[in-house]
Structures are given as C-alpha cells and as structure tokens.
C-alpha positions in Angstrom: 221.8 -239.8 101.8 219.8 -241.6 99.6 217.0 -241.8 101.4 216.8 -238.3 101.9 216.8 -237.6 98.4 214.5 -240.5 97.6 212.2 -238.4 100.3 212.4 -235.3 98.7 211.7 -236.9 95.6 208.5 -238.1 97.0 207.3 -235.1 98.5 208.2 -233.0 94.9 205.6 -235.4 93.4 203.4 -235.3 95.9 203.0 -231.9 95.6 203.0 -231.7 91.9 199.9 -233.9 91.7 198.0 -232.0 94.5 199.1 -228.8 92.4 197.3 -230.5 89.2 193.8 -231.5 91.1 193.7 -228.1 92.3 194.8 -226.2 88.5 192.7 -227.4 86.2 194.6 -228.4 82.6 195.8 -225.2 81.1 196.4 -224.3 77.4 200.1 -225.2 76.2 200.1 -221.9 74.9 198.5 -220.4 78.2 201.5 -221.2 80.7 204.5 -219.7 78.6 202.6 -216.4 78.6 201.8 -216.5 82.2 205.7 -217.5 83.3 206.7 -214.5 80.9 203.5 -212.3 82.1 204.7 -212.9 86.0 208.7 -211.7 84.4 207.8 -208.3 82.6 206.1 -207.8 86.2 208.5 -208.5 88.0 210.8 -206.3 86.0 208.1 -203.6 86.1 208.4 -203.8 90.2 211.9 -204.2 90.8 212.8 -201.0 88.8 209.8 -199.1 90.9 211.7 -200.0 94.2 215.6 -199.2 92.6 214.1 -195.9 91.0 212.4 -195.1 94.3 216.0 -195.6 95.9 217.7 -193.5 93.7 215.2 -190.4 94.0 215.2 -190.8 98.0 219.1 -190.7 97.4 219.4 -187.6 95.5 216.5 -186.1 96.7 219.3 -183.4 98.9 221.4 -183.2 96.0 221.8 -180.5 93.2 219.9 -180.2 89.8 222.5 -181.8 88.2 222.0 -185.4 90.0 218.3 -184.5 90.2 218.1 -184.6 86.3 220.8 -187.4 85.6 217.6 -189.6 87.3 215.4 -188.7 85.8 216.8 -189.1 82.0 217.9 -192.5 82.8 214.6 -193.6 84.1 213.6 -195.0 81.0 216.6 -197.0 79.9 216.7 -198.6 83.6 213.3 -199.7 83.3 213.9 -201.3 79.6 217.2 -202.6 81.1 215.4 -204.6 84.1 212.3 -205.5 82.5 214.5 -206.8 79.6 216.3 -209.0 82.0 213.4 -210.1 84.0 212.1 -211.5 80.6 215.8 -212.9 79.9 215.0 -215.2 82.7 211.3 -215.7 82.0 212.1 -217.2 78.5 214.6 -219.2 80.2 212.3 -220.7 82.5 209.0 -221.0 80.7 208.1 -223.9 78.8 208.7 -223.0 75.4 209.2 -224.8 72.2 212.4 -224.9 70.1 210.9 -222.4 67.5 209.2 -220.6 70.7 212.6 -220.2 72.5 214.3 -218.7 69.6 211.8 -216.2 68.6 211.8 -214.9 72.1 215.8 -214.9 72.1 215.7 -212.6 68.9 213.0 -210.6 70.3 215.5 -210.0 73.4 218.6 -209.6 71.2 216.7 -206.9 69.6 215.4 -205.5 72.3 219.4 -205.3 73.6 220.5 -203.9 70.9 218.2 -201.1 70.8 218.9 -200.8 74.7 222.9 -199.9 74.3 221.9 -197.8 71.6 219.5 -196.1 74.1 222.1 -196.0 76.8 224.9 -195.2 74.6 223.0 -191.8 73.3 222.2 -190.9 77.3 225.6 -191.4 78.1 226.7 -189.2 75.6 224.2 -186.7 76.7 225.1 -187.0 80.2 229.0 -186.9 79.4 228.2 -183.5 77.5 226.3 -182.0 80.3 229.0 -182.6 82.8 231.4 -181.5 80.0 229.8 -178.1 79.3 228.9 -177.0 83.1 232.5 -175.6 83.1 232.0 -172.9 81.1 228.8 -170.2 80.9 228.1 -168.7 77.5 226.4 -165.9 79.7 230.2 -164.4 80.6 231.8 -161.4 79.6 234.8 -163.0 77.3 232.9 -166.5 76.4 235.1 -167.2 73.8 236.4 -170.8 75.0 232.6 -171.5 75.9 231.4 -171.0 72.7 234.0 -173.2 71.1 233.3 -176.5 73.6 229.4 -176.0 73.0 230.2 -175.4 69.5 232.0 -178.6 69.3 229.6 -180.7 72.0 226.6 -180.1 70.5 227.7 -181.0 66.7 229.3 -184.0 67.8 226.6 -184.9 69.8 224.2 -184.8 66.9 226.5 -186.7 64.6 227.2 -189.6 67.4 223.5 -189.5 67.5 222.7 -190.4 64.2 225.8 -192.7 63.9 224.1 -194.6 66.5 220.7 -194.5 65.0 222.1 -196.1 61.8 224.5 -198.6 63.4 222.3 -200.3 65.6 219.5 -200.1 63.0 222.1 -202.0 60.9 222.8 -204.5 63.5 219.0 -205.4 64.6 218.4 -205.9 60.1 221.6 -208.0 60.0 220.0 -210.1 62.7 217.1 -211.6 60.2 218.9 -214.2 57.0 217.0 -212.0 54.6 217.8 -208.7 54.9 221.5 -209.6 55.9 222.2 -211.6 52.7 220.8 -208.5 50.9 222.6 -206.4 52.6 226.1 -208.3 51.6 224.8 -208.6 48.2 224.0 -205.1 48.1 227.2 -204.4 49.1 229.0 -207.0 47.3 227.9 -205.7 43.8 228.4 -201.7 44.6 226.7 -200.8 40.7 224.3 -198.9 39.7 222.4 -198.9 43.0 225.3 -197.5 44.9 225.7 -194.7 42.4 222.0 -194.2 42.9 221.9 -194.4 46.1 225.2 -191.7 46.8 223.5 -189.2 44.3 220.2 -189.7 46.2 221.7 -189.0 50.0 224.3 -186.4 48.3 222.7 -183.4 50.2 222.6 -185.3 53.7 226.2 -186.4 53.3 227.4 -182.9 51.8 226.1 -181.7 55.1 227.4 -184.7 57.2 231.2 -184.0 56.2 230.3 -180.1 56.1 229.4 -180.1 60.3 232.4 -182.8 61.0 234.6 -180.2 59.5 232.9 -177.4 61.1 233.4 -179.2 64.6 236.6 -179.7 63.9 238.1 -176.1 62.3 235.1 -173.6 63.6 234.9 -171.1 61.3 231.7 -170.5 63.4 230.6 -171.0 66.9 227.4 -170.4 69.0 226.8 -166.7 69.2 229.6 -165.7 67.2 228.0 -162.6 65.1 227.9 -163.1 62.0 227.2 -161.5 58.4 225.5 -164.1 56.3 223.9 -162.9 52.8 223.9 -159.4 53.8 222.2 -159.9 57.1 223.9 -159.3 60.9 223.4 -161.2 63.6 224.2 -164.4 66.0 224.6 -167.7 65.3 221.6 -169.2 67.5 222.2 -173.1 66.8 224.4 -175.4 64.6 221.9 -178.2 64.4 222.7 -181.6 62.1 222.0 -180.1 58.5 221.5 -176.3 59.3 222.7 -173.1 61.2 220.2 -170.8 62.6 221.0 -167.2 62.7 219.2 -164.7 64.7 218.8 -161.7 63.3 219.3 -158.1 65.0 215.9 -158.0 64.4 214.7 -161.4 65.5 214.0 -162.6 62.3 215.8 -166.4 61.6 218.3 -167.1 59.0 218.4 -170.7 58.4 221.6 -171.7 56.3 222.8 -175.1 56.0 225.9 -176.1 56.9 227.3 -176.6 53.6 226.9 -172.6 53.0 230.2 -171.8 55.8 232.3 -174.6 53.9 231.9 -172.9 50.6 230.4 -169.9 50.6 232.5 -166.4 51.9 231.0 -165.2 55.4 232.0 -162.5 57.8 232.8 -163.2 61.3 233.1 -160.7 64.0 233.9 -162.8 66.4 236.3 -165.5 65.2 239.4 -164.8 67.3 238.4 -162.5 69.9 234.5 -161.2 71.1 236.3 -157.2 71.1 235.8 -155.4 68.0 236.7 -152.0 66.3 233.3 -149.4 65.4 234.1 -146.6 63.1 231.8 -143.6 63.2 231.9 -140.7 59.9 231.0 -137.0 60.6 231.2 -134.8 57.8 232.0 -131.3 59.4 232.7 -127.7 57.4 235.9 -127.6 56.6 236.8 -124.4 59.5 235.8 -127.4 62.3 238.3 -127.2 64.9 239.6 -131.3 65.1 241.8 -130.6 68.3 238.7 -129.7 70.2 236.5 -132.2 68.6 239.1 -135.3 69.8 239.3 -134.1 73.2 235.4 -134.3 73.1 235.7 -137.7 71.7 237.8 -139.0 74.5 236.2 -136.8 76.9 233.1 -139.4 75.6 234.6 -142.4 75.3 236.1 -142.5 78.9 232.3 -141.5 80.3 230.8 -144.6 78.8 230.4 -147.8 80.2 230.9 -149.5 76.9 233.9 -148.8 76.1 236.8 -151.3 76.9 239.9 -148.7 76.8 242.0 -149.9 74.0 240.9 -147.6 70.8 239.7 -144.5 70.9 240.7 -141.9 67.9 239.9 -139.3 65.3 241.0 -138.7 62.2 240.3 -136.7 58.8 239.7 -139.4 56.5 239.2 -137.6 53.4 238.4 -134.1 51.9 235.2 -133.2 49.7 234.2 -130.1 47.4 232.2 -129.0 50.4 232.6 -130.8 53.7 235.8 -133.2 55.4 235.1 -136.7 56.2 236.4 -137.3 59.8 236.3 -141.0 61.3 236.2 -142.0 64.9 237.5 -145.5 66.0 236.3 -146.6 69.5 237.2 -150.5 70.5 234.3 -152.0 72.7 233.9 -155.7 74.4 231.8 -157.4 71.8 229.5 -156.7 68.8 226.2 -155.5 70.8 228.4 -152.8 72.5 230.8 -151.6 70.0 227.1 -150.7 68.1 225.6 -149.5 71.1 229.1 -147.4 71.4 228.8 -146.0 67.6 225.3 -144.8 68.9 226.5 -143.2 71.8 229.5 -141.1 70.2 227.3 -139.9 67.3 224.5 -138.5 69.6 227.3 -136.9 72.2 229.1 -135.1 69.5 226.2 -134.0 67.3 224.4 -132.2 70.4 227.6 -131.3 71.2 228.4 -130.2 67.7 225.6 -127.9 67.6 225.5 -126.2 71.1 229.4 -125.8 71.5 230.9 -125.1 67.9 227.9 -124.7 65.8 230.3 -123.5 62.9 231.6 -126.7 62.5 228.1 -128.2 60.9 228.5 -128.3 56.5 227.5 -125.0 55.1 227.0 -124.2 51.6 229.1 -121.0 50.1 228.1 -118.9 47.7 229.6 -115.6 46.0 227.3 -112.5 45.1 228.8 -109.5 43.6 228.7 -106.2 45.2 229.9 -104.3 42.5 228.6 -100.5 41.9 225.1 -99.9 39.5 227.5 -97.8 37.2 229.7 -100.8 36.6 226.9 -103.3 36.0 225.0 -101.1 33.9 226.7 -98.3 31.8 223.9 -97.2 29.5 221.5 -96.0 32.1 224.1 -93.6 33.6 225.2 -91.6 30.4 225.8 -93.9 27.3 229.1 -95.8 26.4 231.3 -92.8 28.2 229.5 -93.6 31.6 228.6 -89.7 31.3 224.9 -88.6 31.9 223.6 -87.5 29.2 
C-alpha cells in the first residue's frame, strides 16, 4: 500500500514538473483570476443548462408556470454564480487578505440574493393567492378586499426587505457598524432631526399598514374625495390614485384616508340606491307616474329588483318635488339607471300626461268695462250724460 502511494506521489510530481515546463510561469495575481473566471463561467453554464431544462419542463403548462420560471431566472442565475464563485475562492491560491476580501464580497452577494429571493417568493405567493379572485366579477367585494391587502402588504414588505438587507450589508463593515451602534446608543438630537425629516414617510408607512388592516378603501371602490367622484385605481406605498369619471387622475396621500372624511359608496356592498328628482305640476297623477316608473324599472337590465319607489318629497309654490328611488348592483349601473329613468319618464310625461309639466298660473280679471271705468259711462252715478 505504501509503495502504491509512493508511486502515485511520484506520478503527480512528474505531471507537475511537466506542466511547469510546458506552461510559462505566471504572475501571482493571474492564477487566482483564472480560477475565479473559470468558476464564474462554470456557474453561468450550469445556469443555462438548468434554465433550459426548466423552460422545457413548463413548455406545455399554463401561463402561471411559464411566468414563474421567467420571474425566477435572474435570482437562479445569481445563486448558481455565487455558489460557483464560493468554490472558486476556496480553490484559488489567494492570500489571507485576498480570501478575506473575496469572502466579504461573497457574503454581501449572498445577502442581496437572500433579499431578492424573499422578494420574488413574496410576489409569487401573492400571484398564486390572487388567482382565486377576479375583479371582473359582478360581485367583486371579496376580490377587492384581498387585492387591496395583498398589494399594500407586498409594497410594505418590499420596503422592509430593502431596509433589512441594506442594514445587514452595512453592518458587515466595521466602521459603519460602529457608527450605527453609536448613533442608536446616543438617540439624541440626531434622532430627533431624522424623525422630523422622515415624518411624512413614516406617516404614510403607518397609514399604509392601517389601510391594509382596517380597509376603509379597497381597489375599485367608488369614492368621493375632495368633491370628485371616481374609483380607487391604485394603492401604492405612499399615495392612492383615484380615477375620476372623466378619466382624470386624483393623487391623494395615504394619510388622507386616515385623517380626513370621505365618501365610500362600496364600503360594505357594491349595491347602491340612486335618486331621481322630478318637478311636476300639482295636478300630476302620482298613481299613473308610479305605475310607469315600476314598468321602466322592470324593463331595465340595470335594475337589481330590490328598490323602486315613487314619493312626493316636497311641495313648492308652483311645483311639487317627486323623488324616485331605484337600486342597482354597483355605482356605474346605478348612475346609468338614473339616467334611463329620467329619459323614459320625461318622454312619457310629454306624450301621455303633458298637464303634469310645470306651469305658471296668473289670474286675469274679465269684469265689465263700466265697472272698471265708471266716469266714461255717465259720471259718478253711472248714468249716461
């Protein structure tokens, strides 16, 4: 056994001597670079092979799996390259200082990779969770609830991941770590200044957490903010985008919905009651108007079958105010239903009950001329002269 080992050692030594004779002597820095370059290329080649296999495996599946592989492409490449470089650093003939520097760089790359993987996994989980819900459904209240919570929490978690990863990276440097520890220990004037400087950011961050938990607004809610009616189109980490009915966009900070009053038409349910006001003459036949209104509601595809009422709401000097209430499944359908009722009823009133249209009345005296002008017909006694 010892003889065999001795022969193997002699062969290795002979091969080493042959390599030294064939390959010229390289500088000290060249060989580590060559080893690390080979490790980097090896990681890239392994990634290409693994990614090709994954792409082929999901070729016949639905869009979710294809997008999943596409989304994890870059983190996977970074993971394989970092793993290959770690092996290369262990093998490369680096000095103590070089190994420490390379190890520090790989540690930072690993922290970035962990944050990236967590962020990607969070997005993938959100996508899988939101596949159960559809905003295009007629009753999309549950979908709007989950979409709102998921989007706000994902954005907040993304900021938290960035902050934690950045802090972890900075703490790997001795100078920064000592500065951070001393700054946290002092917590004096610098902390107060930083607190005041970041007050709007922290305010919106806390408001975002409150919105995600309590949900005074959700994605696709119908709201009235600052006198403008529209839908909640997007909720970011700092502001809310309101799509106004005429396609303008109203940008409102998150803290507004915690501190200021606003109207939410779809808070508990998307169904709404719309009102139509008619001003008619006092002689209008309310019973016929009520029958026609019920007929219009039943014939409309916008009516949800719940509320359809006609009430004399008020009397004025010249007209009476008639209020019509009708319900629909959501705010846009309610608005369209109100317009449809107005158009149908005014057309019907003009054709079938024109006397119900508002009129102005005046009293004209038709007394005999001799009573109005007695002097022209015989003086004061009324006798002809």
